[in-house]
Structure formats: structure tokens, C-alpha cells
C-alpha positions as CSV (number, residue, x, y, z in Angstrom):
1,X,0.2,0.0,-0.1
2,X,1.3,3.5,-0.8
3,X,0.3,6.7,1.3
4,X,-1.8,7.6,-1.4
5,X,-4.0,4.7,-1.2
6,X,-4.8,5.1,2.2
7,X,-6.6,7.8,4.5
8,X,-3.9,8.0,7.3
9,X,-5.4,9.5,10.6
10,X,-2.8,10.9,12.6
11,X,-4.1,10.5,16.5
12,X,-2.0,12.5,19.3
13,X,-1.9,11.8,22.6
14,X,-2.7,13.8,26.1
15,X,-1.4,17.5,25.0
16,X,-1.2,17.2,21.4
17,X,1.7,16.9,19.1
18,X,3.2,20.1,19.0
19,X,4.6,21.6,15.3
20,X,7.9,20.2,15.7
21,X,6.8,16.4,16.8
22,X,7.1,13.5,14.1
23,X,3.1,13.3,13.7
24,X,2.9,17.0,13.1
25,X,5.8,16.5,10.4
26,X,3.7,13.6,8.9
27,X,0.5,15.4,8.6
28,X,2.2,18.1,6.7
29,X,4.4,16.1,4.3
30,X,2.1,12.7,3.7
31,X,-1.0,13.9,1.5
32,X,-3.5,11.6,2.6
33,X,-2.7,12.4,6.3
34,X,-5.2,13.9,8.8
35,X,-5.2,15.0,12.6
36,X,-7.8,13.6,14.4
37,X,-8.1,16.9,16.7
38,X,-10.0,16.7,20.0
39,X,-11.6,19.6,22.0
40,X,-9.6,19.4,24.9
41,X,-6.1,17.8,24.7
42,X,-5.1,18.1,28.4
43,X,-8.6,16.8,30.0
44,X,-9.5,14.1,27.9
45,X,-12.6,12.8,27.7
46,X,-13.0,8.8,26.6
47,X,-16.3,9.3,24.7
48,X,-15.7,12.4,23.1
49,X,-12.0,11.3,21.9
50,X,-12.9,7.7,20.7
51,X,-15.9,9.3,19.1
52,X,-13.9,11.3,17.2
53,X,-11.7,8.6,15.7
54,X,-15.3,6.9,15.1
55,X,-16.3,9.9,12.9
56,X,-12.9,9.9,11.3
57,X,-13.1,6.4,10.0
58,X,-16.9,6.5,9.1
59,X,-15.8,9.6,7.0
60,X,-12.8,8.2,5.0
61,X,-13.2,7.1,1.6
62,X,-10.1,5.1,1.5
63,X,-8.6,2.0,3.6
64,X,-7.8,3.9,6.9
65,X,-4.5,3.7,8.7
66,X,-4.2,4.8,12.1
67,X,-1.1,6.2,13.3
68,X,-1.7,6.9,17.1
69,X,1.1,8.3,19.8
70,X,1.0,7.9,23.4
71,X,-2.9,8.1,24.9
72,X,-4.1,8.1,21.1
73,X,-2.8,4.6,21.1
74,X,-5.1,3.7,24.4
75,X,-7.7,6.3,22.7
76,X,-7.3,4.3,19.4
77,X,-7.7,0.9,20.9
78,X,-10.8,1.7,22.8
79,X,-12.4,2.9,19.8
80,X,-12.2,-0.1,18.3
81,X,-15.4,-2.0,18.7
82,X,-16.9,1.2,18.1
83,X,-15.8,1.8,14.4
84,X,-16.2,0.2,11.1
85,X,-13.4,-2.1,11.5
86,X,-13.6,-3.1,8.0
87,X,-12.5,0.3,6.7
88,X,-9.2,0.1,8.8
89,X,-6.2,-1.4,6.8
90,X,-4.0,-1.1,9.9
91,X,-2.5,0.8,12.7
92,X,1.0,2.0,13.5
93,X,1.3,2.6,17.3
94,X,4.0,4.4,18.8
95,X,5.0,4.6,22.4
96,X,1.9,3.6,24.3
97,X,1.0,5.4,27.5
98,X,0.6,2.6,30.2
99,X,-2.7,4.6,31.4
100,X,-3.4,1.6,33.9
101,X,0.0,2.7,35.6
102,X,-0.2,6.6,35.3
103,X,0.4,7.0,38.6
104,X,4.2,6.6,37.8
105,X,4.2,8.9,34.9
106,X,6.7,12.0,35.4
107,X,4.9,15.6,35.3
108,X,5.0,16.8,31.7
109,X,4.6,20.7,30.9
110,X,3.9,21.6,34.5
111,X,0.5,19.0,34.5
112,X,0.0,15.8,36.4
113,X,-1.9,13.5,33.3
114,X,-2.6,10.9,35.9
115,X,-5.9,12.6,37.2
116,X,-7.0,13.6,33.8
117,X,-7.0,10.0,32.2
118,X,-8.8,8.1,34.8
119,X,-11.6,7.3,32.1
120,X,-9.1,5.4,30.1
121,X,-8.3,2.4,32.0
122,X,-8.3,-0.3,32.1
123,X,-6.6,-0.3,28.6
124,X,-8.4,-3.3,26.1
125,X,-6.4,-6.4,26.0
126,X,-8.4,-8.2,23.1
127,X,-6.9,-8.8,20.1
128,X,-7.0,-6.2,17.4
129,X,-8.9,-7.2,14.1
130,X,-6.2,-5.6,11.9
131,X,-2.6,-5.8,11.4
132,X,-0.7,-3.6,13.7
133,X,3.0,-2.5,14.4
134,X,3.8,-1.4,18.3
135,X,7.1,1.1,18.4
136,X,8.3,1.1,21.9
137,X,11.2,2.2,23.7
138,X,13.4,0.8,26.3
139,X,13.5,4.1,28.4
140,X,9.7,5.4,27.6
141,X,8.8,7.0,31.3
142,X,5.0,6.7,30.1
143,X,5.4,3.0,29.9
144,X,8.2,0.4,30.4
145,X,9.4,-2.0,27.5
146,X,8.0,-4.9,29.2
147,X,4.5,-3.5,29.5
148,X,4.4,-2.1,26.2
149,X,5.3,-5.7,24.8
150,X,2.8,-7.2,26.5
151,X,0.0,-5.1,25.4
152,X,1.4,-5.6,21.6
153,X,1.1,-9.5,22.3
154,X,-2.4,-9.2,23.8
155,X,-3.2,-7.3,21.0
156,X,-1.5,-9.8,18.1
157,X,0.6,-7.0,17.3
158,X,4.1,-6.8,16.0
159,X,6.5,-5.3,18.6
160,X,9.2,-3.1,17.0
161,X,12.3,-2.2,19.6
162,X,13.1,1.5,19.2
163,X,16.2,1.1,21.7
164,X,16.7,3.7,24.4
165,X,15.4,6.7,23.2
166,X,12.6,7.9,26.0
167,X,9.0,8.6,24.6
168,X,9.4,8.9,20.9
169,X,8.5,12.6,21.0
170,X,10.0,15.9,20.3
171,X,11.8,15.9,24.1
172,X,13.5,12.9,23.1
173,X,15.0,14.1,20.2
174,X,12.1,12.8,17.9
175,X,10.9,15.9,16.0
176,X,12.3,14.9,12.5
177,X,12.0,10.8,12.9
178,X,13.3,9.3,9.7
179,X,13.8,5.7,11.2
180,X,10.3,5.8,11.9
181,X,9.2,7.1,8.3
182,X,10.9,4.6,6.9
183,X,9.5,2.0,9.3
184,X,5.8,3.4,8.5
185,X,6.7,2.9,4.8
186,X,7.8,-0.7,5.4
187,X,4.4,-1.2,7.6
188,X,2.3,0.3,4.4
189,X,4.1,-2.2,2.1
190,X,3.1,-5.3,4.4
191,X,-0.6,-4.1,3.8
192,X,-0.3,-4.9,0.4
């Protein structure tokens, strides 16, 4: 599959993805990519957040590829039972946030996200009905590699070890993320 053959839905996590984030860069550079916008990036509401994904999948005219980061991964997994699954060709999940253990998260941008994401737990662990890849770091402060691997195994997803690279965001040096774009291209190729 080529990017032109898919509707690529960019699904940021808590606090959104700032301009230099790899998700924002992909949104600008991939012609068929569009962001799933949320009304409030700092006080997420599970029903509202999943509803936006469900609506975007329903509106898609091409096969959908979900590209989620952090809490966006958790949101996408919660949205699966509600969406038209036959329209989704695959999912590329990066640095899933372990919402079940959010008390261990560091304070980010002056916020303690732990309180605002309570409705996102427990994280669903049912197998996903479409090909999925999970890219996870060994030094992600929002999810241990072991936990990311366990979630991926439950979802029947392929795991890609990113190494000791933090949360795969701007703070960890992943504004431009050429390795990620290469991995995403290979993922699309596997989809056919």
C-alpha cells in the first residue's frame, strides 16, 4: 500500500503533538494524512476522544491507517469496538502510554496527567482485527518496554524495539524521525 492509497489518521495523545513532533511533520508531508482533533488535549474525555476517531473512520473514502502516539494509542484501542473495523487496513502505534499505571508518569508541561486520564483505564487487551505494529522504547517514562510488549502481544501486534530513546517525541529528540517514517513505509508495504 502506498500513502496515496490510504486515509492516514494521525491520533496524538495527551497534550496533542506540537508543531515539531514527528506526527505533525508527517501530517504536513503525507498528502492523505489528517489529524484527529480533540476539543481538549489536557482534559481528555474517553467518549469524546473515541467518538472523534470513529467519526473520522466513518468519513474515510480510502482504507484507513491509524497512526497513534502515547495516549492516542490507548484511545484508538478503546475506539476499535465502536468503529467500522472493515474500513481499517492497519494501525501503527508508537510509544503507547500505560494509562493503567499513570501514577508512575512524570509531570509533563507542568501537568500531572494521571488525574485527567482515569476514564481511559483499563486498557483493552482484546486482539485487534487488523494488522498492527507497536514501536516501543526501553526508556519510555510513560510505559515500560515490558508493558508495551505485553500489550502488543495481547493485541496480536508486531513489536519493534526502538532502543533507549525515551518517549519518541520532541523532548526525546524525535521531531524529525526518519527511522520512524522508514518503518511506517515498510508497514504500509506489508499491508499490500
